[in-house]
C-alpha positions as CSV (number, residue, x, y, z in Angstrom):
1,M,206.5,-114.9,-104.7
2,A,203.8,-112.4,-103.1
3,V,203.1,-111.6,-99.5
4,G,199.5,-111.2,-98.4
5,D,197.3,-111.7,-95.4
6,F,195.2,-114.6,-97.1
7,D,193.3,-116.0,-93.7
8,G,192.5,-112.7,-92.5
9,D,194.4,-113.1,-88.8
10,G,196.4,-109.9,-89.4
11,K,199.4,-111.4,-90.4
12,T,201.3,-111.5,-93.2
13,D,201.6,-114.5,-95.2
14,I,203.5,-115.7,-98.1
15,A,202.5,-117.2,-101.7
16,V,205.4,-118.7,-103.8
17,G,205.1,-119.9,-107.2
18,D,207.4,-123.1,-108.3
19,S,207.4,-126.0,-111.0
20,T,204.6,-127.7,-109.6
21,G,202.2,-124.5,-108.7
22,L,201.7,-122.3,-105.9
23,S,202.5,-123.1,-102.3
24,V,200.9,-120.7,-99.3
25,F,202.7,-120.4,-96.1
26,T,200.7,-119.1,-93.3
27,N,202.2,-117.1,-90.9
28,K,202.2,-118.4,-87.2
29,G,203.1,-115.0,-85.7
30,D,206.3,-115.9,-83.9
31,G,208.7,-116.0,-86.6
32,T,207.4,-119.3,-88.1
33,F,204.9,-120.4,-90.7
34,E,203.0,-123.4,-91.0
35,P,203.7,-126.2,-93.7
36,R,202.8,-125.2,-97.2
37,V,199.3,-125.6,-98.9
38,E,199.9,-126.6,-102.5
39,Y,197.4,-125.2,-105.0
40,A,197.5,-126.6,-108.6
41,T,198.1,-123.8,-111.6
42,G,198.9,-123.3,-115.0
43,A,202.7,-125.1,-115.9
44,A,205.8,-123.1,-114.8
45,P,204.5,-120.3,-113.0
46,A,206.9,-117.3,-113.3
47,A,204.9,-114.7,-111.4
48,V,202.6,-114.2,-108.6
49,A,200.1,-111.3,-108.2
50,V,197.9,-110.6,-104.6
51,G,194.6,-108.7,-105.0
52,D,190.7,-109.0,-104.1
53,F,189.7,-110.2,-107.7
54,D,186.2,-111.1,-106.6
55,L,185.6,-108.3,-104.5
56,D,184.7,-110.3,-101.4
57,G,186.8,-109.0,-99.0
58,K,189.7,-111.5,-99.0
59,L,193.0,-111.9,-101.0
60,D,193.0,-113.8,-104.1
61,V,196.1,-115.1,-106.0
62,A,196.6,-114.8,-109.7
63,T,199.7,-116.4,-111.4
64,A,201.6,-115.9,-114.7
65,N,202.6,-119.3,-116.4
66,L,204.9,-120.0,-119.1
67,L,203.5,-123.2,-120.7
68,S,199.8,-124.0,-121.0
69,S,200.9,-127.5,-120.3
70,P,203.1,-129.3,-118.5
71,L,203.8,-131.7,-121.3
72,A,204.7,-128.2,-123.4
73,Y,208.3,-128.7,-124.8
74,V,210.7,-126.3,-122.7
75,G,212.5,-124.3,-125.0
76,A,209.9,-124.5,-127.8
77,F,207.4,-121.6,-128.6
78,S,204.4,-122.2,-126.5
79,P,201.6,-120.1,-125.7
80,G,201.5,-119.4,-122.0
81,S,198.4,-119.0,-119.1
82,V,197.1,-117.1,-116.5
83,S,195.3,-118.8,-113.3
84,V,193.3,-117.0,-110.5
85,L,192.9,-118.7,-107.4
86,L,189.9,-117.5,-105.4
87,N,190.3,-117.4,-101.5
88,G,187.1,-119.0,-100.4
89,T,183.7,-117.3,-102.1
90,G,182.0,-114.3,-100.2
91,A,178.5,-115.2,-99.5
92,I,175.5,-112.8,-99.3
93,I,172.7,-113.1,-96.9
94,A,169.5,-111.7,-97.3
95,I,166.8,-111.1,-94.4
96,R,163.1,-110.3,-94.6
97,S,160.2,-110.3,-92.6
98,S,156.6,-111.5,-93.2
99,E,155.2,-108.3,-92.1
100,N,156.8,-104.8,-91.9
101,P,155.5,-102.8,-89.9
102,S,153.8,-105.7,-87.9
103,A,151.4,-105.0,-85.5
104,I,151.6,-104.7,-81.6
105,G,151.1,-108.2,-80.1
106,A,151.7,-109.9,-83.6
107,S,154.5,-112.8,-84.2
108,I,156.5,-112.7,-87.3
109,T,158.6,-114.7,-89.4
110,L,162.0,-114.2,-90.8
111,T,163.5,-115.6,-93.7
112,T,166.9,-115.8,-94.3
113,T,168.9,-116.8,-97.4
114,V,172.4,-117.4,-98.2
115,S,174.1,-117.4,-102.1
116,A,177.3,-117.3,-103.3
117,A,178.8,-114.0,-104.3
118,V,180.2,-115.2,-107.7
119,P,177.7,-117.6,-109.3
120,G,179.6,-121.2,-109.3
121,A,179.3,-124.9,-108.8
122,L,179.8,-124.8,-104.8
123,S,176.5,-123.8,-102.5
124,P,176.8,-122.2,-99.2
125,S,176.3,-124.6,-96.1
126,G,176.8,-123.7,-92.4
127,S,174.2,-122.0,-90.3
128,V,172.6,-118.7,-89.5
129,T,172.4,-117.0,-86.0
130,V,169.6,-113.8,-85.5
131,Q,170.2,-111.7,-83.1
132,E,168.6,-108.2,-82.1
133,G,171.8,-106.4,-79.9
134,S,173.0,-109.0,-77.8
135,T,169.6,-110.9,-77.5
136,T,169.7,-114.2,-79.6
137,L,166.5,-114.6,-81.2
138,G,167.2,-118.2,-82.6
139,S,169.7,-120.3,-84.7
140,A,169.4,-123.0,-87.2
141,A,171.5,-125.0,-89.9
142,L,171.0,-123.7,-93.7
143,I,168.1,-125.8,-95.1
144,G,169.3,-125.8,-99.0
145,S,170.1,-122.1,-99.0
146,S,167.5,-120.6,-96.4
147,A,167.0,-120.8,-92.6
148,V,163.5,-119.9,-91.0
149,F,162.6,-118.4,-87.9
150,S,159.5,-117.2,-85.9
151,V,159.7,-114.5,-83.8
152,P,157.1,-113.9,-81.0
153,A,155.7,-110.3,-80.3
154,L,158.0,-107.3,-80.5
155,A,157.7,-104.2,-78.4
156,P,156.3,-100.7,-80.3
157,G,158.9,-99.2,-81.9
158,I,162.0,-99.7,-84.3
159,H,164.1,-102.8,-84.2
160,S,167.3,-103.8,-85.8
161,I,167.5,-107.3,-86.4
162,S,170.9,-109.1,-87.8
163,A,171.3,-112.3,-89.5
164,H,174.9,-113.7,-89.0
165,Y,176.1,-116.5,-91.4
166,S,178.7,-118.8,-89.7
167,G,180.6,-119.7,-93.3
168,D,182.3,-123.0,-94.1
169,Q,185.5,-124.2,-95.8
170,N,184.3,-122.5,-98.8
171,F,182.4,-119.6,-97.9
172,R,183.3,-116.7,-95.5
173,P,181.1,-115.3,-92.7
174,S,178.5,-112.6,-93.9
175,T,175.9,-110.6,-92.1
176,S,172.9,-108.4,-92.8
177,V,170.7,-105.8,-90.7
178,L,166.8,-106.0,-91.0
179,H,164.9,-102.6,-89.3
180,Q,161.9,-104.2,-88.3
181,A,158.9,-101.7,-87.4
182,V,156.3,-102.4,-85.0
183,A,153.4,-100.2,-85.1
184,A,149.7,-99.8,-83.4
185,P,147.1,-100.2,-85.7
186,D,146.4,-97.5,-87.8
187,F,145.0,-96.7,-91.3
188,S,146.0,-94.5,-93.7
189,L,143.9,-91.6,-95.8
190,T,144.9,-90.4,-99.4
191,S,143.0,-88.9,-102.3
192,S,143.2,-88.8,-105.8
193,A,143.3,-85.6,-108.2
194,I,140.2,-83.9,-108.9
195,T,138.7,-84.7,-112.4
196,P,138.2,-82.1,-113.8
197,A,140.9,-80.4,-111.6
198,S,139.3,-76.7,-113.3
199,V,135.7,-76.0,-113.5
200,S,133.5,-73.4,-115.0
201,A,131.0,-72.1,-112.2
202,G,127.9,-74.4,-112.2
203,Q,130.1,-77.7,-112.8
204,F,130.9,-80.8,-111.1
205,A,134.0,-82.7,-110.0
206,T,134.9,-85.8,-108.3
207,A,137.7,-87.3,-106.9
208,I,138.4,-90.8,-105.1
209,V,139.3,-91.1,-101.5
210,T,141.3,-94.1,-100.6
211,V,141.4,-95.9,-96.8
212,T,144.1,-98.5,-96.2
213,S,144.4,-100.2,-93.2
214,V,147.8,-100.4,-91.1
215,A,149.3,-102.9,-88.7
216,G,146.2,-104.8,-88.7
217,F,143.9,-102.1,-88.3
218,S,140.1,-102.9,-88.0
219,G,137.1,-100.8,-87.9
220,S,135.1,-98.3,-89.7
221,V,136.0,-94.5,-90.6
222,S,134.0,-91.8,-91.0
223,L,134.9,-89.4,-93.8
224,S,133.9,-85.8,-94.0
225,C,134.8,-82.6,-96.0
226,S,135.4,-78.9,-96.0
227,V,136.6,-76.3,-98.5
228,S,138.6,-73.5,-98.1
229,P,138.3,-70.4,-98.2
230,S,134.7,-70.4,-97.2
231,L,133.1,-67.9,-99.0
232,A,129.4,-67.2,-100.3
233,N,128.4,-69.6,-102.8
234,A,131.9,-71.4,-102.2
235,P,131.9,-75.1,-103.8
236,T,130.4,-77.6,-101.6
237,C,131.5,-81.3,-101.0
238,S,130.0,-84.9,-99.8
239,L,131.4,-88.4,-100.2
240,T,129.8,-91.5,-100.9
241,P,129.7,-93.3,-98.9
242,A,130.7,-91.0,-95.9
243,T,131.5,-94.3,-93.5
244,V,133.7,-97.1,-95.0
245,P,134.8,-100.1,-93.3
246,S,138.9,-101.3,-93.3
247,S,140.6,-104.4,-92.1
248,G,143.4,-106.7,-93.1
249,D,145.3,-104.2,-95.0
250,I,142.9,-103.8,-97.8
251,S,141.9,-100.7,-99.4
252,T,138.7,-99.3,-99.7
253,T,137.4,-96.3,-101.5
254,S,134.8,-93.6,-101.1
255,T,133.9,-90.9,-103.8
256,L,134.7,-87.4,-103.3
257,N,131.9,-85.4,-104.9
258,I,132.0,-81.7,-105.6
259,S,129.6,-78.9,-107.0
260,T,129.8,-75.7,-107.8
261,T,126.8,-72.8,-108.3
262,A,126.4,-71.0,-111.8
263,P,125.1,-67.4,-111.5
264,A,121.7,-66.5,-112.0
265,A,119.9,-63.6,-113.9
266,A,118.5,-61.3,-111.4
267,L,116.4,-57.7,-111.9
268,G,118.9,-54.8,-111.2
269,R,118.1,-52.1,-108.9
270,S,115.6,-50.0,-110.3
271,E,116.7,-46.4,-110.8
272,F,113.5,-44.9,-109.6
273,L,114.4,-45.0,-106.4
274,E,116.7,-42.4,-107.0
275,P,115.0,-38.7,-106.6
276,T,116.3,-37.3,-109.7
277,R,114.6,-40.1,-111.3
278,R,111.2,-40.0,-110.0
279,I,111.2,-36.3,-111.0
280,A,112.2,-37.8,-114.4
281,A,109.7,-40.0,-114.6
282,L,106.7,-38.0,-114.0
283,W,108.1,-34.9,-115.9
284,L,109.0,-36.6,-119.3
285,P,105.5,-38.2,-119.6
286,F,103.6,-34.7,-118.4
287,S,106.1,-32.8,-121.2
288,G,104.9,-35.2,-124.0
289,F,101.5,-34.4,-123.3
290,L,101.6,-30.8,-122.5
291,L,103.4,-30.3,-126.2
292,A,101.1,-32.4,-127.7
293,G,97.9,-30.0,-126.4
294,L,100.2,-27.0,-127.6
295,V,100.3,-28.4,-131.1
296,L,96.7,-29.5,-131.1
297,A,95.6,-25.9,-130.1
298,I,97.8,-24.2,-132.7
299,N,96.9,-26.4,-135.6
300,R,92.8,-26.1,-134.8
301,E,92.3,-23.6,-137.5
302,K,94.3,-26.3,-140.0
303,K,91.5,-28.4,-139.8
304,Q,93.8,-31.4,-139.1
305,P,93.4,-32.2,-135.4
306,W,93.8,-36.0,-135.6
307,L,97.2,-35.8,-137.2
308,T,98.4,-33.4,-134.4
309,C,96.6,-35.6,-131.5
310,L,98.7,-38.7,-133.0
311,F,101.7,-37.4,-133.3
312,A,101.7,-36.1,-129.7
313,C,100.4,-39.5,-128.7
314,A,103.5,-41.0,-130.1
315,F,105.5,-38.7,-128.9
316,A,104.3,-39.1,-125.3
317,G,104.7,-43.0,-125.7
318,I,108.2,-43.1,-126.7
319,L,109.0,-40.5,-123.6
320,A,107.5,-43.2,-121.1
321,L,109.2,-46.3,-122.6
322,Q,112.4,-45.0,-122.3
323,V,112.0,-44.1,-118.8
324,A,110.7,-47.2,-118.2
325,C,113.7,-48.9,-119.9
326,G,116.2,-47.0,-118.0
327,G,114.5,-47.6,-114.5
328,S,116.1,-51.4,-114.3
329,Q,118.2,-54.1,-116.1
330,N,118.9,-57.6,-115.6
331,S,122.7,-58.4,-114.8
332,P,124.1,-62.4,-113.6
333,T,124.4,-62.5,-109.9
334,G,125.6,-64.9,-107.3
335,G,127.1,-68.3,-108.4
336,T,130.7,-69.5,-107.0
337,P,133.7,-67.2,-107.0
338,R,136.4,-67.4,-109.3
339,R,139.4,-68.6,-108.0
340,N,141.5,-71.4,-106.3
341,Y,139.9,-73.8,-103.4
342,V,141.3,-76.8,-101.3
343,I,139.3,-79.4,-100.7
344,N,140.2,-80.8,-97.3
345,I,139.1,-84.5,-96.2
346,Q,139.0,-85.6,-92.7
347,G,139.0,-89.4,-91.8
348,T,138.0,-90.8,-88.1
349,S,138.2,-93.7,-86.4
350,G,137.6,-93.2,-82.7
351,T,140.2,-90.8,-81.2
352,T,142.6,-91.7,-84.5
353,Q,142.5,-89.1,-87.4
354,H,144.1,-88.6,-90.8
355,T,143.8,-85.8,-93.2
356,A,144.2,-85.3,-97.0
357,S,143.7,-82.3,-99.1
358,V,143.0,-81.9,-103.1
359,P,143.3,-78.4,-104.8
360,L,140.3,-77.0,-107.2
361,S,140.3,-74.2,-109.6
362,V,137.1,-72.3,-110.6
363,H,137.3,-70.1,-113.6
């Protein structure tokens, strides 16, 4: 024999194996027991064990039987058997909402489904009651394995709605809880990563901005963007289109366009502006011509004045060219500075605003 609370009333019951099977005596709580209820097992159960074998929260019974059949010859070798008797069957109840979160003023439909915890030939019957706290929202009998409830508009916030399965002669009661959110109409704003995420000065990049209606939002969303930090020649951004419609929980998109400025070649600062450079610019050509004149005067007697003049002019030209080339230089200027930036995107509809940010690297 074995003992256990088989009916869940807090009192210890008795299970007894005998030659005809298993008998269960339910404790009445006054020192007496209800008449026995017999259950079939293998032949000649010799041991009884109690445990929750199907993990449904109720105690089950297993018997070890000497014989596999009542017709087996007692005293001859015969294989035995084990019988497992499940104490009813656990049921699982699920509850789902037609819209979660739902909008203010909108009704919802709750669908409950009851199924056996351990698949088998039996199907749960009975009824389901839906409650919020102590307030009953509806009660209905199972049709097939489901019961459907229409719930009127709920106040804003989070509602804890419980579904209670009544149980039947084969399945024990079960409960499940749904957290239903009721929100004001709104929209969400997201952005994909920038492609490419790293650019050189002068290149372009794009991203896709997505606006999604939430809780029945319907309206136009204006999009704008900005770049941080805001530096000279920092990247610029725009959105196409700059206004998108949003309704019915449908997503709409806009393209984020990002451009950078390439560096440009510019004439460098003139070195002639410096006093020493101005003196050099005047003195070096003058020195060249003076030297040419001296050479000409000295060599007049050698009857080769044209050769001396040619030398002096070439020398003076080289000096002048050197000064001119040293006076200025070309160097790249401007362009988007190399650094990491953040592109900030803002969506506005009336008084509602949402933002999203994506990084950009300029190398």
